[in-house]
C-alpha positions in Angstrom: 81.4 72.2 106.6 83.7 69.3 106.8 86.7 71.0 104.6 89.7 72.2 107.4 89.1 75.3 106.0 85.9 75.5 106.9 86.1 73.6 110.0 88.4 75.7 111.6 86.5 79.2 110.9 84.2 77.7 112.9 86.3 78.6 115.9 86.4 81.9 114.3 83.1 83.2 113.9 81.7 81.3 117.2 84.5 84.1 118.8 83.0 87.1 116.5 79.1 85.2 118.0 80.6 85.6 121.3 82.4 89.2 120.9 78.6 90.2 120.3 76.9 88.5 122.3 79.1 90.6 124.4 78.1 93.9 123.6 81.1 93.8 120.7 82.4 94.1 117.0 81.4 90.6 115.7 84.4 89.8 114.1 86.2 86.7 115.2 90.0 84.4 115.0 92.0 81.4 115.0 95.7 80.4 114.5 96.0 76.8 113.8 99.6 75.0 113.3 99.4 72.0 112.8 96.3 71.1 111.8 95.4 72.5 115.2 93.9 75.6 116.7 96.2 77.0 118.8 94.6 80.4 120.2 91.2 82.1 119.4 90.3 85.4 119.9 88.0 88.6 118.9 87.4 91.6 118.7 87.2 93.3 121.3 88.0 97.1 121.5 84.3 98.3 123.2 85.0 95.1 125.8 87.8 96.3 126.3 88.1 100.2 125.1 91.0 99.1 124.4 92.3 100.4 120.4 94.0 97.9 119.0 92.8 95.4 120.0 90.7 93.5 117.1 90.0 89.9 116.3 93.5 89.0 115.0 95.0 90.9 116.8 93.8 89.1 120.5 94.1 85.9 118.5 97.9 86.3 118.4 97.8 87.2 121.2 95.9 84.9 123.0 98.5 82.4 121.8 101.4 83.8 123.3 105.0 84.2 122.6 105.7 81.6 119.5 108.8 80.0 118.0 109.1 81.8 114.0 108.9 78.0 113.0 105.4 78.2 113.7 103.9 81.4 112.4 106.3 79.7 109.4 103.5 76.3 109.5 100.1 79.0 110.7 96.9 79.9 109.3 95.6 82.2 110.5 91.7 82.5 110.3 89.4 86.1 110.6 85.7 86.0 109.7 86.4 89.1 107.8 89.2 90.5 105.5 92.3 91.4 108.0 93.0 95.4 107.9 95.6 96.6 107.6 97.3 96.3 111.3 96.0 92.8 111.4 97.6 92.2 108.1 101.1 94.1 109.2 100.8 91.3 112.4 101.3 88.8 109.9 103.7 89.7 107.1 105.2 90.6 110.3 104.8 87.5 112.4 105.8 86.1 108.4 102.2 83.7 108.6 102.3 81.9 105.7 98.3 81.4 104.6 95.1 83.9 105.5 92.2 82.8 105.4 88.6 84.8 106.3 85.3 84.6 106.1 83.9 87.7 104.0 84.8 90.7 102.6 81.9 91.9 101.6 81.1 93.9 104.0 84.8 95.2 104.7 87.9 94.7 101.7 90.9 95.2 103.9 94.6 94.5 102.9 93.7 91.7 100.6 96.4 93.0 97.7 99.5 94.0 100.1 99.3 90.0 101.5 99.0 88.8 98.6 102.3 91.0 97.2 103.9 89.8 100.1 103.5 85.9 99.0 101.4 85.6 101.8 98.3 83.3 100.5 94.4 84.0 101.0 91.4 82.3 100.2 88.5 84.0 100.7 85.8 81.5 101.9 82.5 84.2 101.1 80.4 83.1 103.5 76.6 84.3 104.1 76.7 83.8 107.8 79.6 86.6 108.8 78.3 88.0 106.0 75.3 89.0 107.2 76.3 89.0 110.4 79.0 92.4 109.4 76.0 93.6 107.9 73.7 93.5 110.9 76.4 94.8 112.9 77.1 98.3 110.9 73.4 98.9 110.0 72.6 98.7 113.8 76.3 100.9 114.6 77.9 102.8 111.8 79.4 105.0 114.6 81.5 102.2 116.8 82.3 100.5 113.2 83.9 103.4 111.3 85.5 103.7 114.7 86.8 100.0 114.2 87.7 100.9 111.2 89.2 105.1 111.8 87.0 106.3 109.5 
């Protein structure tokens, strides 16, 4: 991984691995502003019993309060195509670019993001897809709860 998107995605993948090791859903996220990771997070719904603590939401919470001008220069990285809630947060803060590692196991609100002018990039990384595929096979009830099925 040498191009910037792959380098920054590694921060999100590391969060996904940590989440899995903690017994959670392996979805990680990173917020990059001006070429620097300013926050990272992971899905902690299981670990903290928190219904809305998806990876992207945890990442944004970890970033803390930022001015609108910071979000306007940001890219949100996620190991999985962002769901409606996480896409809504990206739209609310006017994050202009969302990069995700894969959408083979779940396709989120990509079309909504695009329709609102967000640049959406799918890196289609086999490692991320395999991480999710294995988790879903082993823990279908937890996964279905996460996506409200």
